[in-house]
VEXMAR-730156 format. One record per residue (C-alpha): residue number from 0; residue in one letter; y, z, x. Coordinates in pm, 1 decimal, always signed. Each point is the difference from the previous one (the first is absolute). Example, Ala and Ser with C-alpha at 12.3 -4.5 7.8 and 13.67 -1.06 7.14 Angstrom:
# VEXMAR-730156
<0 "A" <-450.0 +780.0 +1230.0>>;
<1 "S" <+344.0 -66.0 +137.0>>;
***
This chain:
# VEXMAR-730156
<0 "M" <-10016.2 +7210.5 +1837.5>>;
<1 "F" <-26.0 -13.1 +370.3>>;
<2 "N" <+115.0 -377.4 -13.2>>;
<3 "S" <+293.4 +160.5 -231.8>>;
<4 "F" <+91.8 +263.8 +198.8>>;
<5 "K" <+7.4 -239.0 +330.9>>;
<6 "K" <+212.3 -204.5 -196.9>>;
<7 "K" <+260.4 +225.8 -122.0>>;
<8 "F" <-7.0 +156.7 +378.6>>;
<9 "Q" <+120.3 -282.1 +172.7>>;
<10 "S" <+228.1 -87.5 -280.6>>;
<11 "I" <+183.5 +343.5 +67.2>>;
<12 "K" <-49.8 -51.7 +365.0>>;
<13 "K" <+214.6 -327.9 -31.9>>;
<14 "D" <+253.7 +220.2 -141.7>>;
<15 "Y" <+54.1 +200.3 +306.9>>;
<16 "Q" <-46.5 -256.7 +275.3>>;
<17 "D" <+323.9 +34.4 +127.2>>;
<18 "L" <-10.1 +358.5 +47.0>>;
<19 "P" <-79.3 +109.5 +415.2>>;
<20 "I" <-292.8 +185.5 -136.9>>;
<21 "A" <-182.9 -308.0 -163.2>>;
<22 "N" <+53.0 -203.3 +330.8>>;
<23 "E" <-81.6 +267.4 +274.5>>;
<24 "N" <-203.8 -208.1 +254.7>>;
<25 "F" <-350.2 +81.7 +91.8>>;
<26 "I" <+79.1 +50.7 +356.3>>;
<27 "D" <+278.0 +193.5 -68.4>>;
<28 "A" <-192.4 +232.7 -243.9>>;
<29 "I" <-353.1 +51.1 +130.8>>;
<30 "L" <-70.4 -177.1 +299.8>>;
<31 "A" <+293.2 +102.9 +223.0>>;
<32 "P" <-42.2 +402.9 -45.3>>;
<33 "V" <-392.6 -11.3 +20.0>>;
<34 "F" <+25.3 -247.5 +314.6>>;
<35 "F" <+255.3 +271.9 +163.1>>;
<36 "V" <-177.4 +319.5 -96.2>>;
<37 "T" <-341.5 -171.6 +110.8>>;
<38 "I" <+134.8 -92.8 +357.1>>;
<39 "S" <+186.7 +323.5 +25.4>>;
<40 "R" <-337.1 +199.4 -16.3>>;
<41 "F" <-93.2 -196.9 +331.5>>;
<42 "Q" <+315.6 -76.4 +142.0>>;
<43 "E" <+315.3 +150.2 +101.8>>;
<44 "L" <+286.3 +35.0 -282.3>>;
<45 "Q" <+190.0 -265.2 +249.1>>;
<46 "T" <-247.8 -240.0 +11.9>>;
<47 "S" <-110.4 +46.5 -364.8>>;
<48 "I" <+384.3 -106.0 -114.2>>;
<49 "L" <+21.4 -307.5 +243.3>>;
<50 "L" <-338.6 -115.3 -157.7>>;
<51 "T" <+99.8 +28.0 -349.5>>;
<52 "G" <+342.6 -135.5 +54.2>>;
<53 "A" <-206.9 -306.7 +177.9>>;
<54 "L" <-228.9 -49.4 -311.6>>;
<55 "I" <+328.3 -25.1 -235.1>>;
<56 "V" <+176.2 -243.7 +247.0>>;
<57 "I" <-337.2 -228.6 -63.3>>;
<58 "T" <-59.8 +23.0 -341.3>>;
<59 "L" <+375.5 -91.3 -23.6>>;
<60 "S" <-38.3 -254.6 +202.8>>;
<61 "Y" <-265.8 -124.1 -181.5>>;
<62 "R" <+170.5 +9.8 -332.4>>;
<63 "I" <+338.8 -222.3 +180.9>>;
<64 "F" <-292.8 -228.4 +100.7>>;
<65 "R" <-124.6 -36.7 -299.8>>;
<66 "K" <+322.9 -43.9 -166.0>>;
<67 "E" <-48.8 +314.0 -243.2>>;
<68 "S" <+292.1 +186.0 -144.0>>;
<69 "L" <+114.5 +204.5 +248.0>>;
<70 "K" <+223.8 +235.8 -271.7>>;
<71 "N" <-228.5 +298.2 -56.4>>;
<72 "S" <-176.9 -42.8 +355.7>>;
<73 "L" <+312.1 +50.8 +212.8>>;
<74 "I" <+88.1 +309.2 -251.6>>;
<75 "G" <-374.6 +130.9 +96.8>>;
<76 "V" <+51.9 -44.5 +309.1>>;
<77 "A" <+334.5 +172.3 +24.4>>;
<78 "G" <-154.3 +297.9 -161.4>>;
<79 "T" <-316.5 +25.2 +230.8>>;
<80 "S" <+243.4 -85.0 +299.1>>;
<81 "I" <+229.3 +333.5 -105.6>>;
<82 "A" <-371.0 +183.9 -71.2>>;
<83 "L" <-95.1 -105.2 +362.5>>;
<84 "L" <+343.6 +143.4 +152.8>>;
<85 "I" <-18.2 +316.5 -210.6>>;
<86 "A" <-378.1 +50.5 +143.0>>;
<87 "Q" <+155.5 -95.5 +361.3>>;
<88 "I" <+303.2 +305.0 -52.5>>;
<89 "Q" <-242.8 +225.1 -143.1>>;
<90 "G" <-231.5 -27.8 +240.7>>;
<91 "S" <-324.2 -5.2 -210.7>>;
<92 "A" <-224.4 -242.8 -255.7>>;
<93 "S" <+99.6 +207.7 -302.6>>;
<94 "G" <+386.5 -125.6 +58.8>>;
<95 "F" <-118.8 -331.9 -126.2>>;
<96 "F" <-32.6 +118.8 -323.9>>;
<97 "L" <+326.0 +181.2 -23.5>>;
<98 "P" <+210.5 -268.6 -182.5>>;
<99 "G" <-279.3 -24.3 -274.8>>;
<100 "I" <+37.7 +348.6 -41.5>>;
<101 "I" <+320.9 +38.4 -18.9>>;
<102 "R" <+81.0 -287.4 -238.0>>;
<103 "D" <-307.6 +141.4 -242.7>>;
<104 "L" <+199.2 +315.4 +2.3>>;
<105 "S" <+308.0 -117.1 -63.3>>;
<106 "I" <-54.2 -218.1 -288.5>>;
<107 "A" <-183.0 +289.1 -143.2>>;
<108 "A" <+256.0 +213.8 +17.8>>;
<109 "I" <+278.6 -265.8 -120.3>>;
<110 "G" <-253.8 -43.6 -275.2>>;
<111 "F" <-37.7 +384.3 -89.7>>;
<112 "L" <+351.1 +18.7 -3.5>>;
<113 "S" <+47.4 -293.8 -224.7>>;
<114 "I" <-195.9 +156.8 -260.8>>;
<115 "L" <+158.1 +329.1 +27.0>>;
<116 "F" <+329.5 -156.1 -90.8>>;
<117 "G" <-160.0 -183.6 -262.4>>;
<118 "R" <+28.0 -350.3 +154.3>>;
<119 "P" <-370.4 -106.9 +114.8>>;
<120 "F" <+50.3 -218.5 +298.3>>;
<121 "T" <-275.8 -227.8 -183.8>>;
<122 "I" <+286.1 -122.0 -243.4>>;
<123 "Y" <+203.6 -141.4 +324.0>>;
<124 "T" <-276.3 -162.6 +126.7>>;
<125 "S" <-110.9 -141.9 -327.8>>;
<126 "K" <+358.2 -139.6 -54.9>>;
<127 "S" <+41.7 -156.0 +309.2>>;
<128 "I" <-263.3 -227.2 -81.6>>;
<129 "R" <+32.9 -27.7 -364.9>>;
<130 "G" <+396.8 +9.2 -27.7>>;
<131 "W" <-34.9 +186.4 -333.3>>;
<132 "P" <+308.4 +236.7 -108.0>>;
<133 "L" <-12.7 +361.2 +146.1>>;
<134 "D" <+39.8 +138.1 -347.8>>;
<135 "W" <-297.8 -149.4 -116.6>>;
<136 "F" <-213.7 +195.3 +294.2>>;
<137 "L" <+162.5 +312.6 -122.4>>;
<138 "H" <-59.4 -38.0 -361.5>>;
<139 "K" <-194.5 +290.7 -106.3>>;
<140 "N" <-299.5 -157.6 -114.0>>;
<141 "V" <-42.4 -172.5 +314.5>>;
<142 "K" <+106.1 +182.9 +338.7>>;
<143 "P" <-298.0 +214.7 -80.9>>;
<144 "A" <-215.8 -275.7 +136.1>>;
<145 "Y" <+209.5 -26.3 +261.1>>;
<146 "R" <+2.3 +355.9 +86.5>>;
<147 "E" <-334.1 +34.6 +10.1>>;
<148 "V" <-121.0 -282.7 +197.2>>;
<149 "A" <+274.2 +129.0 +250.4>>;
<150 "V" <-208.1 +365.7 +13.5>>;
<151 "I" <-325.0 -246.0 +117.8>>;
<152 "W" <+200.4 -142.9 +242.6>>;
<153 "V" <+192.3 +324.6 +131.6>>;
<154 "L" <-382.0 +166.1 +26.9>>;
<155 "F" <-179.9 -313.6 +166.4>>;
<156 "L" <+272.0 +5.7 +257.4>>;
<157 "G" <+69.8 +342.8 +46.3>>;
<158 "I" <-358.2 +96.1 +43.2>>;
<159 "K" <-81.6 -283.3 +240.7>>;
<160 "G" <+342.8 +106.0 +212.9>>;
<161 "L" <-120.1 +363.8 +13.5>>;
<162 "L" <-359.3 -54.9 +60.0>>;
<163 "Q" <+127.2 -206.1 +334.4>>;
<164 "L" <+201.9 +254.1 +96.3>>;
<165 "Y" <-273.7 +246.3 -21.1>>;
<166 "F" <-239.4 -240.7 +230.6>>;
<167 "F" <+303.1 -88.5 +202.0>>;
<168 "N" <-163.0 +66.3 +332.8>>;
<169 "S" <-313.5 -173.0 -92.5>>;
<170 "P" <+104.9 -375.7 +33.3>>;
<171 "E" <-344.5 -75.7 -113.6>>;
<172 "I" <+0.5 +138.7 -331.9>>;
<173 "L" <+333.6 -123.2 -4.8>>;
<174 "A" <-144.3 -357.7 +11.3>>;
<175 "V" <-233.9 +72.8 -259.7>>;
<176 "I" <+272.3 +110.5 -235.2>>;
<177 "K" <+178.0 -318.8 +62.3>>;
<178 "L" <-317.2 -220.7 -37.1>>;
<179 "A" <-53.2 +169.9 -353.9>>;
<180 "T" <+371.5 -25.8 -106.8>>;
<181 "S" <-6.1 -348.7 +106.1>>;
<182 "N" <+264.7 -260.4 -181.3>>;
<183 "Q" <-285.7 -104.9 -185.0>>;
<184 "T" <-58.2 +330.1 -153.3>>;
<185 "T" <+359.1 +69.3 -56.3>>;
<186 "I" <+38.6 -346.2 -196.0>>;
<187 "F" <-339.7 +128.9 -215.9>>;
<188 "L" <+190.1 +301.0 -84.1>>;
<189 "L" <+318.1 -186.3 -47.9>>;
<190 "V" <-189.5 -213.2 -242.2>>;
<191 "M" <-154.7 +326.7 -197.5>>;
<192 "T" <+319.1 +170.7 -51.8>>;
<193 "Y" <+143.5 -352.9 -129.4>>;
<194 "I" <-295.4 -14.0 -254.4>>;
<195 "Y" <+44.6 +352.3 -80.5>>;
<196 "G" <+423.1 -18.5 -59.9>>;
<197 "Q" <-87.5 -296.2 -205.2>>;
<198 "R" <-226.6 +235.4 -225.6>>;
<199 "R" <+221.5 +277.1 -28.8>>;
<200 "L" <+292.6 -224.7 -89.7>>;
<201 "L" <-219.0 -100.3 -302.0>>;
<202 "K" <-123.8 +341.2 -74.8>>;
<203 "L" <+358.5 +151.6 +19.5>>;
<204 "G" <+120.0 -294.8 -250.2>>;
<205 "G" <+346.7 -45.8 +127.0>>;
<206 "P" <+187.7 -356.2 -9.4>>;
<207 "S" <-78.2 -305.6 +168.1>>;
<208 "V" <+287.6 -126.6 +232.8>>;
<209 "D" <+108.0 -303.3 -260.4>>;
<210 "E" <-35.7 +307.3 -263.8>>;
<211 "F" <+252.0 +198.2 +189.1>>;
<212 "L" <+223.0 -276.7 +101.7>>;
<213 "N" <+10.7 -128.1 -392.4>>;
<214 "K" <+14.3 +374.3 -105.0>>;
<215 "T" <-303.4 -24.4 -213.9>>;
<216 "P" <-23.8 +281.4 -217.2>>;
<217 "P" <-387.1 +202.7 +17.5>>;
<218 "P" <-273.9 -58.4 -46.3>>;
<219 "W" <-27.6 -175.0 +304.7>>;
<220 "S" <-254.5 -210.1 +172.3>>;
<221 "S" <+30.0 +157.9 +341.1>>;
<222 "Q" <+32.7 -240.0 +312.7>>;
<223 "Q" <-335.5 -197.8 +28.8>>;
<224 "S" <+61.2 -113.2 +320.8>>;
<225 "G" <+108.6 +107.4 +333.9>>;
<226 "F" <+60.9 +346.3 +136.4>>;
***
């Protein structure tokens, strides 16, 4: 059973391998924030910023030396640099986490509005990956699955963002929240909501994409793969 789930997990993960969330670098996602907060407990903020910056430069240089793909690394370096700049401007270690808090709450707010207006953002995320027709996503026996998955993500990102706001003056707790909701945790949730969405599509009994395009009358077999 475990091996079966593991295979399904890896298969689904491949579907989302081009999303930023699936390619977030370990240094940027976990090591840099933890390193920065740890150093800031013993050193002045300016020193902590410089040392964290040095860590990022060293790891980037190592990847260049190893001739590894730099696409996601450069995005991560840019994000970490902005976080360090905001920490410098704000004058506290907590400022490092501000970009992530703004991102999470912004996505949660946009997601909430998309649900409210009957156009769950998960529909457009899936459409950009699958290329399936928008009208299929909006079918009355299909859309509820995407709406429910959108609700899960809005709750996750909203709670995460609000927790960070509540503990904003405690950078150590912010680092723990960052660690607990790292890219691997988020990918796990991504896979679980994918599986949930697939099962909901089957239960809703709507048409598959092919059945929709071919205007096949019910009863339908539902979408058997993909979400």
